[in-house]
Structure formats: C-alpha cells, structure tokens
C-alpha positions in Angstrom: -66.1 -62.6 -1.9 -68.6 -60.3 -2.8 -68.1 -56.5 -1.6 -70.5 -55.5 1.1 -71.4 -52.3 -0.9 -72.2 -54.1 -3.6 -74.7 -56.5 -1.5 -76.2 -53.4 -0.1 -77.1 -52.3 -3.6 -74.2 -49.7 -3.8 -73.7 -50.7 -8.0 -72.6 -46.9 -8.5 -70.8 -44.7 -6.8 -72.2 -44.8 -3.5 -74.9 -41.9 -3.2 -75.3 -41.9 0.1 -71.9 -40.8 1.1 -70.9 -38.0 -1.2 -73.1 -34.8 -2.6 -71.4 -35.7 -5.9 -72.5 -39.1 -6.0 -73.9 -41.3 -8.7 -72.4 -42.6 -11.8 -70.9 -39.8 -13.8 -68.7 -38.5 -16.7 -66.9 -35.6 -17.6 -69.6 -33.5 -18.6 -71.4 -34.2 -15.6 -68.6 -33.2 -13.3 -67.1 -30.1 -15.3 -68.0 -28.1 -12.2 -64.9 -25.7 -12.9 -66.1 -24.7 -16.1 -64.1 -24.7 -19.3 -65.5 -25.7 -22.8 -63.8 -28.4 -24.4 -61.0 -26.8 -26.9 -59.6 -27.8 -30.2 -55.6 -28.9 -29.8 -53.7 -25.5 -30.2 -52.6 -24.9 -33.3 -49.7 -22.4 -32.4 -46.2 -22.7 -33.0 -43.6 -21.5 -30.5 -43.3 -17.8 -30.1 -45.5 -15.3 -29.5 -46.7 -11.3 -29.1 -43.8 -8.7 -28.8 -43.4 -7.6 -25.3 -44.4 -4.5 -25.7 -47.7 -5.9 -25.9 -47.9 -8.1 -23.4 -49.3 -6.4 -20.2 -47.1 -6.5 -17.0 -49.4 -7.1 -14.1 -52.6 -8.6 -15.2 -53.5 -11.9 -14.4 -55.2 -14.3 -17.3 -55.0 -17.9 -16.2 -56.5 -20.1 -19.1 -59.1 -22.4 -18.1 -59.4 -24.9 -15.2 -60.8 -27.8 -16.4 -61.8 -30.7 -13.7 -59.0 -33.0 -14.2 -59.6 -37.2 -13.4 -56.5 -38.9 -12.4 -55.1 -41.1 -15.0 -53.5 -44.7 -14.5 -49.8 -43.6 -13.8 -51.6 -41.0 -10.9 -54.2 -43.4 -9.7 -51.4 -46.2 -8.8 -49.0 -43.7 -7.3 -52.0 -42.3 -5.2 -53.2 -45.7 -4.0 -49.8 -46.3 -3.4 -48.7 -43.3 -0.9 -52.2 -43.5 0.3 -52.5 -47.1 1.6 -48.7 -48.1 1.4 -49.7 -51.0 -0.9 -48.1 -52.7 -3.7 -51.2 -52.9 -5.8 -51.4 -51.5 -8.8 -54.6 -52.0 -10.1 -55.0 -49.0 -12.8 -52.3 -51.0 -15.1 -55.9 -53.2 -15.9 -57.8 -50.0 -16.6 -59.0 -48.6 -19.7 -56.2 -46.7 -21.5 -56.5 -42.9 -21.6 -57.3 -40.9 -24.9 -54.2 -38.8 -26.1 -54.0 -35.5 -26.8 -51.6 -33.7 -28.1 -49.3 -36.6 -27.3 -50.2 -36.6 -23.3 -52.6 -38.8 -21.4 -53.5 -36.3 -18.4 -55.5 -33.9 -21.0 -58.4 -33.4 -19.1 -60.8 -32.9 -22.2 -59.5 -36.0 -23.4 -60.1 -38.3 -19.8 -63.5 -39.0 -20.5 -65.6 -41.9 -18.3 -67.6 -44.6 -19.2 -69.5 -47.3 -17.6 -66.5 -49.5 -17.8 -64.0 -47.0 -15.9 -66.8 -46.8 -13.3 -66.9 -50.8 -12.9 -63.2 -50.8 -12.8 -62.8 -48.4 -10.1 -65.1 -50.1 -8.2 -63.4 -53.5 -8.5 -60.1 -51.9 -7.5 -61.7 -49.9 -4.5 -62.7 -53.3 -3.4 -59.4 -55.0 -3.8 -57.8 -52.1 -1.9 -59.6 -52.0 0.6 -59.9 -56.2 1.1 -55.7 -55.9 1.2 -55.5 -52.5 3.2 -53.5 -53.2 6.8 -56.1 -51.3 9.0 -53.0 -51.8 11.9 -51.5 -49.2 9.9 -53.9 -47.0 9.0 -56.6 -46.8 11.8 -55.3 -44.3 14.4 -56.9 -45.6 17.5 -58.3 -49.2 19.1 -61.9 -49.8 18.5 -63.0 -50.7 21.8 -66.4 -52.0 22.9 -68.7 -48.9 22.6 -66.1 -46.5 21.5 -66.0 -48.0 17.8 -67.9 -45.1 16.3 -65.8 -42.7 17.5 -62.4 -44.4 16.6 -64.4 -44.7 13.2 -64.9 -40.8 13.2 -61.3 -40.4 13.9 -60.1 -42.4 11.3 -62.6 -40.9 8.6 -61.4 -37.4 9.4 -57.7 -38.2 9.1 -57.5 -40.9 6.1 -60.4 -39.0 4.4 -58.3 -35.7 4.2 -55.5 -37.7 2.7 -58.1 -39.5 0.3 -59.4 -36.3 -0.7 -56.3 -34.5 -0.8 -58.4 -31.4 1.7 -60.0 -31.7 4.9 -63.5 -33.0 4.9 -66.8 -31.1 5.9 -68.9 -32.2 9.0 -71.5 -33.7 6.3 -69.1 -35.8 4.7 -67.9 -36.9 8.0 -71.4 -37.6 8.8 -72.4 -39.9 5.5 -69.0 -41.8 5.7 -70.1 -42.3 9.1 -73.4 -43.8 8.1 -71.5 -46.3 5.7 -69.0 -47.2 8.4 -72.5 -48.1 10.9 -73.8 -50.3 8.0 -70.7 -52.2 8.0 -70.2 -52.7 11.6 -74.1 -53.8 12.2 -73.4 -56.0 9.6 -70.4 -58.0 10.5 -67.6 -56.0 12.7 -65.6 -52.8 12.7 -62.8 -53.8 10.3 -66.1 -54.6 7.7 -67.0 -51.0 8.5 -63.7 -49.2 7.9 -63.1 -51.8 4.7 -66.5 -49.8 3.3 -65.6 -46.6 4.4 -62.1 -47.0 2.4 -64.1 -48.3 -1.1 -66.2 -45.2 -0.5 -63.5 -42.9 -0.5 -61.7 -44.4 -3.2 -65.2 -44.4 -5.4 -66.0 -40.6 -4.9 -65.2 -37.8 -7.4 -62.9 -36.0 -4.4 -60.6 -38.8 -5.2 -60.9 -39.7 -8.5 -61.2 -36.2 -9.8 -58.9 -33.0 -8.7 -61.9 -31.0 -7.4 -61.1 -27.2 -7.4 -63.1 -23.9 -6.8 -60.4 -21.3 -5.7 -60.3 -18.9 -3.3 -62.4 -15.4 -4.1 -60.6 -12.2 -4.2 -62.6 -9.1 -3.1 -61.1 -7.7 -6.6 -63.2 -10.5 -8.3 -61.6 -11.5 -11.5 -59.5 -14.5 -11.5 -59.4 -16.7 -8.1 -56.2 -18.0 -6.5 -56.4 -21.6 -5.7 -56.7 -22.7 -2.2 -53.7 -23.9 0.0 -55.0 -27.3 -0.4 -55.3 -27.2 -3.9 -52.2 -25.8 -4.6 -51.0 -28.7 -2.5 -52.5 -31.1 -4.9 -51.6 -28.8 -8.2 -47.6 -29.2 -6.9 -47.6 -32.8 -6.0 -49.3 -34.3 -9.5 -47.1 -31.8 -11.3 -43.7 -32.4 -9.7 -44.5 -36.5 -8.4 -47.6 -37.9 -10.2 -49.0 -38.5 -7.1 -50.7 -37.0 -3.8 -49.3 -34.6 -1.6 -46.8 -35.5 1.3 -47.3 -34.6 4.9 -44.9 -31.7 4.6 -47.4 -30.1 2.0 -50.5 -31.2 4.1 -49.1 -29.0 6.9 -48.4 -26.0 4.5 -51.6 -26.4 3.4 -52.8 -26.6 7.0 -51.0 -23.3 8.0 -51.8 -21.7 5.0 -48.7 -21.4 3.6 -49.0 -22.0 -0.2 -50.1 -19.1 -1.1 -47.4 -16.6 -1.6 -44.7 -17.2 -4.7 -41.8 -17.8 -2.4 -43.9 -20.4 -0.5 -44.8 -22.2 -3.7 -41.2 -21.9 -5.0 -39.9 -23.4 -1.7 -41.8 -26.1 -2.0 -41.0 -27.1 -6.1 -37.6 -26.9 -5.2 -37.7 -29.1 -2.3 -40.1 -31.6 -4.1 -37.7 -31.6 -7.0 -34.6 -33.1 -4.9 -37.4 -36.1 -4.1 -36.8 -39.8 -5.9 -40.6 -39.2 -6.6 -39.5 -36.4 -9.1 -37.5 -38.7 -11.2 -40.1 -40.9 -12.0 -43.0 -38.0 -12.9 -39.9 -36.8 -15.1 -39.5 -40.0 -16.6 -43.4 -40.0 -17.5 -43.2 -36.8 -19.1 -40.5 -38.2 -21.3 -42.5 -41.6 -21.8 -45.4 -39.4 -23.0 -43.6 -36.8 -24.6 -40.9 -39.0 -26.5 -43.4 -42.0 -27.0 -40.9 -44.3 -25.5 -43.4 -46.9 -25.1 -43.4 -47.3 -28.7 -40.2 -49.6 -28.5 -42.2 -52.2 -26.4 -44.9 -52.8 -29.4 -42.2 -53.0 -31.8 -41.5 -55.9 -33.8 -38.7 -56.2 -36.7 -38.0 -59.1 -39.5 -35.6 -61.2 -37.6 -34.1 -62.1 -40.5 -32.5 -58.4 -41.1 -32.3 -57.5 -37.9 -31.7 -61.1 -35.7 -30.1 -59.2 -32.6 -33.0 -56.8 -31.9 -35.1 -58.6 -29.6 -32.2 -59.1 -27.2 -31.5 -55.4 -27.4 -34.9 -53.9 -26.9 -34.6 -53.8 -22.9 -31.2 -52.2 -23.0 -32.1 -49.4 -25.7 -34.8 -48.6 -23.5 -32.6 -48.1 -20.5 -30.0 -46.3 -22.0 -32.8 -43.7 -23.5 -34.4 -43.8 -19.8 -31.1 -43.1 -18.1 -29.8 -40.5 -20.6 -32.7 -38.7 -20.3 -32.7 -38.7 -16.6 -29.1 -37.5 -16.5 -30.1 -34.6 -18.8 -33.3 -33.4 -16.9 -31.1 -33.3 -13.7 -27.8 -32.8 -14.5 -27.9 -30.9 -17.9 -29.8 -28.7 -20.0 -32.3 -28.9 -23.1 -29.3 -28.3 -25.8 -27.5 -31.7 -24.6 -30.7 -33.1 -25.2 -30.0 -33.3 -28.8 -26.0 -32.3 -28.9 -24.8 -34.6 -25.8 -21.4 -36.4 -26.8 -22.2 -39.2 -24.4 -24.8 -41.8 -23.4 -25.4 -44.8 -20.9 -25.1 -48.5 -22.6 -23.8 -51.9 -21.0 -21.6 -54.3 -23.5 -24.4 -55.5 -25.6 -25.5 -52.4 -26.4 -21.9 -50.4 -26.7 -21.3 -53.4 -29.2 -24.2 -52.5 -31.2 -23.1 -48.8 -31.3 -19.5 -50.0 -32.1 -18.6 -48.2 -28.7 -15.7 -49.5 -26.8 -16.4 -49.2 -23.1 -18.5 -51.3 -20.6 -17.4 -54.7 -20.3 -20.4 -56.0 -18.4 -24.1 -55.7 -18.1 -24.4 -52.6 -16.3 -24.9 -49.0 -17.8 -21.8 -46.9 -18.1 -21.5 -43.3 -19.4 -19.7 -43.5 -22.4 -18.5 -40.9 -25.3 -20.4 -41.5 -28.5 -18.4 -41.6 -31.9 -19.3 -37.7 -32.8 -19.5 -38.6 -36.2 -22.4 -41.0 -35.6 -24.6 -39.9 -32.6 -25.7 -37.0 -30.5 -28.3 -36.8 -28.5 -31.5 -38.4 -28.0 -32.7 -38.2 -31.6 -29.6 -40.9 -33.0 -30.2 -43.3 -29.9 -31.8 -46.7 -31.3 -35.2 -46.0 -29.1 -36.0 -43.2 -31.1 -35.1 -44.8 -33.9 -36.2 -48.4 -34.2 -39.6 -47.0 -32.9 -39.9 -45.0 -35.8 -39.6 -47.6 -38.5 -40.7 -50.5 -40.5 -40.5 -54.0 -39.5 -37.9 -54.4 -42.7 -36.8 -51.0 -43.5 -36.2 -47.3 -42.1 -39.0 -45.2 -42.5 -38.4 -41.3 -43.1 -42.1 -40.3 -42.4 -42.5 -41.8 -39.1 -39.2 -40.2 -37.9 -40.3 -36.8 -39.8 -43.8 -36.7 -38.3 -42.2 -37.3 -34.9 -39.6 -34.3 -35.4 -42.4 -32.1 -36.3 -45.0 -32.8 -33.7 -43.0 -33.2 -30.6 -39.7 -31.5 -31.3 -41.1 -28.5 -33.5 -44.5 -28.3 -31.8 -46.4 -28.4 -35.3 -49.6 -29.9 -35.8 -49.9 -31.9 -39.1 -53.2 -32.9 -40.6 -54.9 -36.4 -40.4 -53.5 -38.5 -44.1 -56.0 -39.4 -46.1 -57.8 -42.4 -45.9 -56.5 -43.6 -49.4 -53.1 -43.2 -48.8 -50.6 -46.3 -50.0 -49.1 -48.6 -48.5 -45.0 -48.2 -47.8 -43.0 -49.5 -50.6 -41.4 -52.7 -50.2 -37.5 -53.4 -49.7 -35.8 -54.0 -53.4 -32.0 -54.0 -54.1 -32.4 -51.7 -56.9 -33.2 -48.5 -54.8 -32.7 -47.0 -51.2 -35.3 -46.4 -49.0 -35.2 -42.7 -50.0 -35.5 -43.4 -53.3 -38.5 -45.7 -52.9 -40.4 -42.9 -50.4 -39.6 -40.2 -52.7 -41.7 -42.2 -55.3 -44.2 -42.9 -53.0 -45.0 -39.4 -52.2 -45.1 -38.0 -55.3 -48.5 -37.8 -55.4 -50.0 -34.0 -55.3 -52.6 -34.8 -52.9 -49.7 -35.7 -50.5 -46.7 -33.1 -51.5 -48.0 -30.3 -49.1 -47.4 -32.4 -45.8 -44.5 -34.4 -47.4 -42.6 -31.3 -48.2 -42.3 -30.8 -44.3 -42.2 -34.3 -43.2 -39.5 -35.9 -45.7 -36.6 -33.8 -45.8 -36.3 -34.0 -42.0 -37.1 -37.6 -42.3 -34.5 -38.4 -44.8 -31.6 -37.0 -42.6 -31.8 -40.3 -40.6 -30.8 -42.7 -43.4 -27.6 -43.4 -42.3 -29.9 -45.6 -39.6 -31.3 -48.6 -40.6 -34.8 -50.2 -38.9 -33.1 -50.8 -35.8 -30.6 -47.6 -35.4 -27.8 -49.3 -36.4 -25.4 -46.8 -38.4 -24.5 -47.6 -42.1 -23.3 -45.3 -45.2 -24.8 -48.2 -47.9 -27.9 -49.7 -48.1 -27.3 -53.1 -49.7 -24.7 -52.0 -52.6 -26.1 -48.4 -52.7 -24.6 -45.4 -51.0 -27.0 -44.1 -48.3 -28.1 -40.3 -49.2 -28.7 -38.4 -45.5 -29.0 -35.0 -47.1 -32.3 -33.3 -46.1 -33.5 -30.2 -44.4 -36.1 -28.4 -42.0 -38.1 -25.5 -43.2 -40.8 -23.4 -41.3 -39.6 -23.6 -38.2 -37.4 -20.1 -37.6 -34.1 -20.7 -36.4 -34.3 -24.5 -36.4 -34.3 -24.2 -40.6 -31.4 -25.3 -42.1 -29.9 -28.0 -44.9 -28.3 -30.8 -43.2 -26.4 -33.8 -44.1 -27.2 -36.4 -41.7 -29.4 -36.3 -38.3 -25.9 -35.4 -36.1 -25.9 -32.1 -38.2 -29.6 -31.6 -37.6 -29.6 -32.6 -33.9 -26.5 -30.0 -33.2 -28.9 -27.2 -35.2 -31.9 -28.2 -32.5 -29.3 -28.0 -29.9 -28.8 -24.1 -30.7 -32.1 -23.7 -31.5 -34.4 -21.1 -29.7 -37.5 -22.3 -31.4 -36.8 -26.0 -30.6 -36.7 -24.8 -26.9 -39.5 -23.0 -26.9 -41.3 -26.1 -27.8 -40.1 -28.0 -25.1 -41.3 -25.3 -22.8 -44.6 -25.5 -24.5 -44.6 -29.3 -23.9 -44.0 -28.8 -20.4 -46.8 -26.3 -20.1 -49.5 -28.5 -21.5 -48.1 -31.5 -19.6 -48.6 -29.1 -16.2 -51.9 -27.9 -16.7 -53.1 -30.9 -18.5 -54.0 -29.2 -21.4 -53.2 -26.9 -24.8 -52.1 -23.2 -24.2 -54.9 -20.4 -25.2 -54.8 -17.6 -27.0 -55.0 -15.4 -23.9 -51.9 -17.0 -22.5 -49.6 -16.1 -25.3 -47.6 -13.8 -22.9 -47.3 -15.8 -20.1 -45.8 -18.6 -22.2 -43.6 -16.4 -24.1 -42.4 -15.0 -20.3 -41.7 -18.9 -19.6 -39.9 -18.9 -22.7 -37.7 -16.3 -21.8 -37.1 -17.5 -18.1 -36.1 -21.0 -19.7 -33.4 -19.4 -21.7 -32.4 -17.2 -18.8 -31.7 -19.8 -17.0 -29.3 -21.5 -19.3 -32.1 -24.1 -20.6 -32.2 -25.7 -17.1 -35.1 -28.2 -16.7 -35.5 -27.7 -12.9 -35.6 -24.2 -13.6 -38.7 -24.6 -15.8 -40.4 -26.8 -13.8 -40.0 -24.1 -10.9 -41.0 -21.4 -12.7 -44.3 -23.3 -14.4 -45.5 -23.8 -10.8 -45.3 -20.0 -10.2 -47.4 -19.0 -13.5 -50.4 -17.5 -13.5 -51.9 -20.5 -15.2 -50.9 -22.7 -12.3 -51.6 -20.3 -9.3 -54.7 -19.2 -10.3 -58.4 -20.4 -12.1 -60.9 -18.9 -13.7 -64.2 -18.4 -12.0 -66.4 -21.1 -13.1 -68.7 -18.8 -15.1 -66.0 -16.7 -16.8 -64.8 -20.1 -17.9 -67.5 -21.5 -20.1 
C-alpha cells in the first residue's frame, strides 16, 4: 500500500516536519565541522611524556556521524520492539581504516534516501501502536494524545527532548493523517517522519559552551548517545535517558559508572562482536570458496570455524586480556572442528573450551577462520596473510599495489607456495612493500589454504621461517606463526595498535596529530590494567576525545 506521506507529495525527507528537512548528503549536514582527513599513517607510539601537557583538553574533530546498518537495525529494534531488520538491504557502507562507522566514509546518495523512506514506511506500518502510544485517543482528544506520543516517542527516536516548534510540526503531520483517514494513520505518519529525519539518521551534536571558551563538553543527551552507540551500537536505554534528564552525565565519575554498567549488559557482547568482525575481517570467511577437490570438507566446516573464532574472541575480551588474543593455549570447538584440528575433546555438536597443541596453535592468528579467509582457493597466500598482519595487527598502512601486478602463481608439485611466491615478488617495483609483507606471510606456511596444519607441501618440506621488521618490540626472526604470535602477545607495540584500533572505532575517525598525547595516555592506561579490554573501553569513554568536541568554527 502506498504511504500517505508519498501520496501527499513527501518524496524526500519531510521538509514540513524538520528544520533540516529535504534531501541531504554528508556535506550538507556537516554542521559540526571537521574537514575530511586522510587516514592516519602514524604508527603506534607517540611523543615523550615530557612534551605532553598535563591539563590541556585537545579533542580532535567531531564529524557528524550517520547510523550505519548495524546501528540502524539495533536502534529500530529497541525503539519499536521490532524483529524487522531493514538495514540488511541498505547499500553497504564504505570502509575507512577497516571500519564501517568512519564518519568521513559514510556518504549519502539518493539510493540511501529512498531506502530509508521505504524502511520507515515498513516499520511504521508494522509498529504495534498499542505498545507505543501512551494514551487512549478518545473522541475530541486525539490531538492531545498524539502530542503526548510525539513528545515521548520523539524523545527516544531523536535521542533528546523535542523543541516546541518540532512538536508542532510533527503535530501537523499527525493531523494530516487524522484528517485523511484516522488516528492510527496520523501516528504512523509521525513515525515515518521521525525515522526519516536527520535527527534520527545522524547523531547531531552541538555541545555545551563553557565560560572559558575552547573545547565544548558534550551535553548530557549527547553523552548518552555517545555511550550507547559506542558500547552497545544502539540508542540509549531508559537508565541513560533518566541520567541525561537529571544532568548526570557531565562528570568523569558519572560517565564511568554508566560505562561499567553498560559493559555488563548482553548488548555489549553484540557490540564487541561487531568490532571484532570489522577489525579482524571475520565476514571474509562467508565469501570464501575453495577447490572442493583439494579441500573437500571445507564448506561443511565454515560455520564451525566462524563460531570458534566468535566464541574465542568474546571469551578473551570479557574473561581474558590482550595477550591471550595471540598466545591463548585454548580455543572452542565442536567434534567436527576438533577432528579438523586433531584435538581430542568434544564428542558432539556443542562447542567446548579445549587445550590446543602448543606446537601448532596459539591464539587467533592460527585459527582456521583467519587462515582460510586469507588464502587462495587452491593454496595458501603469504601475501594476504602478511598484509593483514601489517594493517590490522601492527596499524601500518601500505600503499595500493600497482595496476600491473601479476596473477598469483599456479600450484606446482615441483615447488612450495613459498618458493613460487618468492619468485613472483622479486620485481624491484614490488620489493619495497613485499619486504615488509612476505617475511610475515611465510611464517604461516605451516597452514594450508583452509588452515590445516602441515609440515609437507606435497612431497616437499615446508619452510615457515620469516620475521617482522619496523615494528619496534614486535620485531624478530621466527620459525612459524606460533612463535611470531607469542612475540606479539608480549609486544607493547602490538597492544598499542589494539588501543589505537579501539580509539578509531569509538570515535568514528582516525586519530589526529593533536591527539598523540591522549592516545599515548590511553595506551599507558591499557598497559597499567594488564591489557584488560573492559578497562580500555572505560578509559576510552573518559577520554577528552569522547567527552568533548571542538567548536564548529575551530574544527573547520
């Protein structure tokens, strides 16, 4: 059925309802300032402690942040108590620095606007008004009841109290529906309008000016949203709204109390899983295909491989520490996956925590999810595995390969993968990057194209010697990925990179030069906590970048 809003001619956002109505794009709505920046090329580390001021607040830019697909579906779930997931059909986000929530990459096209309209229509049509409308629309009192709904529901949808003019404009949308058909139609038109507003689709912030000038503290409602989207990937809950109503999200102690509460909620597990999915590229496994002749059981094991890694990462985050990400002597498997790894343990389909063979496995980088995702359909790929480690684990950006790069060498019984790829990358034009990539990738050669352990490739022995350079205390020569992973588990450089990745995810952008000292302090606190992930997220919520924003003019 055609939406009444479309019939009335509202073919874009509902201009009559919002001060920022009309079709829009990122540039049109960047009211918070902050010019698009190149991704940071800085490696972990930073200035000396002596060069860092003790008290100055220097937050980086606070670009206008749009809800991505994960956040949109979570938000409508909590706002409308719906099982619909319309954002799964939205145009995919562009990634920046490996994340799908980077504000500068979340551009808007007319396709997005059309998809948001269609989603708003479907969600409004399916909404259970008996649970959403807080009053009975008796004859002659429909407008009063609608106003009550607009104020209460609108506050949750836009994550702040509505201004009187906004209530009045939405009231005119309701009356159009009431006149056209009935009370329910008017309410559903209001829901459609709210869901298509920039105030729903974006996290619009203005900050709280201070008497001294300079950086602005985010308001209580803005802090509620920052916390909820960082730690839960969704809108604030009632406790956060109540704290914002009381103005109790302004001090470090108040923010810390909420952050610690929120990390005990199941929604935190879903958000952490989303971070890992993006940072560690876990979705890559879904798109992987393998030569069924060489790897006949792979397709039946893909889901088990992914479940292993998701369960492992959740456990390490909430029960372990950053070292265990790389040197954990355990993993989680069911019987089919245990058989694949050669582990004695589970006898059924349920996943159990088991001890791994310490000579063959240690942490995430030796799990089949990573190894199979970063390999070719018919062989391993030292290059793909090496690039992943450089970018995701060491926070180092590599230049785009030249257009004339050749195809990967075909498997041959006369040579190992290492020998073929070494020959493939001897080109002087490629050696600069490959000297950083290949030695890392070669340490994974004990694992075939699906992550199975091997010491022979055909009739030839595997050479898994390699190493890491230009990464401070992660540097070294290693024989095998287990040895390299154990060095990573002890490396401050690697753990500084993890803190940097979380900083980028929390703030929806890359770090900037002015934040070197703050990032260094965050890394120091991470180390002081014993590299406890939960403490890292609490300290992120207490950071200047998270609690303050630049004035709009200063950020341009």
